[in-house]
C-alpha positions in Angstrom: -69.2 -61.2 24.6 -70.4 -59.2 27.6 -66.8 -59.0 28.8 -65.8 -57.5 25.4 -68.6 -54.9 25.6 -67.5 -54.0 29.2 -63.9 -53.7 28.1 -64.8 -51.6 25.1 -67.0 -49.2 27.2 -64.1 -48.8 29.7 -61.7 -47.9 26.9 -64.1 -45.4 25.4 -64.6 -43.7 28.8 -60.9 -43.6 29.3 -60.4 -42.0 25.9 -63.1 -39.5 26.5 -61.5 -38.6 29.9 -58.2 -38.0 28.0 -59.9 -35.8 25.5 -61.0 -33.2 28.1 -59.5 -29.8 27.3 -58.4 -28.9 30.9 -56.0 -26.1 31.8 -52.2 -25.8 31.8 -49.6 -24.0 33.8 -46.6 -23.3 31.7 -43.3 -22.3 33.3 -40.3 -21.1 31.3 -37.0 -21.0 33.1 -34.4 -18.9 31.3 -31.7 -19.0 33.9 -31.1 -20.8 37.2 -29.4 -18.3 39.5 -29.2 -20.6 42.6 -28.9 -24.3 41.7 -29.0 -25.6 45.3 -32.2 -23.6 46.1 -33.8 -24.5 42.8 -33.2 -28.2 43.5 -35.9 -28.0 46.2 -38.4 -26.8 43.5 -37.5 -29.6 41.1 -37.1 -32.6 43.5 -39.4 -32.2 46.5 -41.6 -29.1 46.9 -42.8 -28.7 43.3 -43.8 -32.3 42.7 -45.5 -32.5 46.1 -47.5 -29.4 45.4 -48.7 -30.7 42.0 -49.6 -34.1 43.4 -51.6 -32.6 46.3 -53.7 -30.7 43.8 -54.4 -33.5 41.4 -52.3 -32.0 38.7 -49.9 -33.9 36.5 -46.7 -33.1 34.8 -46.9 -33.2 31.0 -43.5 -31.7 30.3 -40.4 -31.2 32.5 -37.3 -30.9 30.4 -34.2 -29.1 29.5 -34.1 -30.9 26.2 -35.4 -28.0 24.0 -34.7 -27.2 20.4 -35.4 -23.6 19.4 -36.7 -23.0 15.9 -37.3 -19.3 16.3 -35.5 -17.1 18.8 -33.7 -18.3 21.9 -34.9 -21.3 23.8 -35.4 -21.3 27.6 -33.2 -23.4 29.7 -36.1 -25.5 31.0 -39.8 -25.8 30.3 -42.5 -27.3 32.6 -46.1 -27.9 31.6 -48.5 -29.0 34.3 -52.0 -30.2 33.4 -55.2 -29.8 35.5 -58.8 -30.9 34.8 -60.0 -27.3 34.8 -58.9 -23.7 35.2 -60.6 -23.6 38.6 -58.5 -26.5 39.8 -55.3 -24.9 38.4 -56.2 -21.6 40.1 -56.8 -23.4 43.4 -53.4 -25.1 43.1 -51.8 -21.7 42.4 -53.5 -20.2 45.5 -52.4 -23.0 47.8 -49.9 -22.4 50.5 -47.6 -25.1 49.2 -47.6 -23.6 45.7 -47.0 -20.1 47.0 -43.9 -21.5 48.7 -42.8 -23.1 45.4 -43.3 -20.0 43.4 -41.4 -17.9 46.0 -38.5 -20.3 45.7 -38.7 -20.4 41.9 -38.7 -16.6 41.7 -35.8 -16.4 44.1 -33.6 -19.0 42.4 -34.4 -18.4 38.7 -35.2 -15.9 36.0 -38.5 -17.4 34.8 -42.1 -16.7 34.0 -45.3 -18.7 34.5 -48.6 -18.4 32.8 -51.9 -20.3 32.5 -53.7 -21.4 29.3 -57.0 -23.2 28.7 -56.9 -26.4 26.7 -58.9 -26.8 23.5 
């Protein structure tokens, strides 16, 4: 019985942690102008920057269906525990390098939103 109570408490804590609103970086990529350069953003530098800042990818896809207007070529959503952590990630040297590469190799935009 005690084991069941402990397991239940652990599950509830896990669910509460998942329910935190957090903050999100959203990146829309409308065109890749340098595929070889952009590959660094996708395969090495981008994931390393996110992992180093305790962020996590929620969406990284080119599988997009537009219902109103044109769809971007790729969408990325990165979750963080708070806007402060997201802003610290964005200010990091590693992410500044990723952003410079993204801007150089794509037509894209990035913006931040608070969760609910």
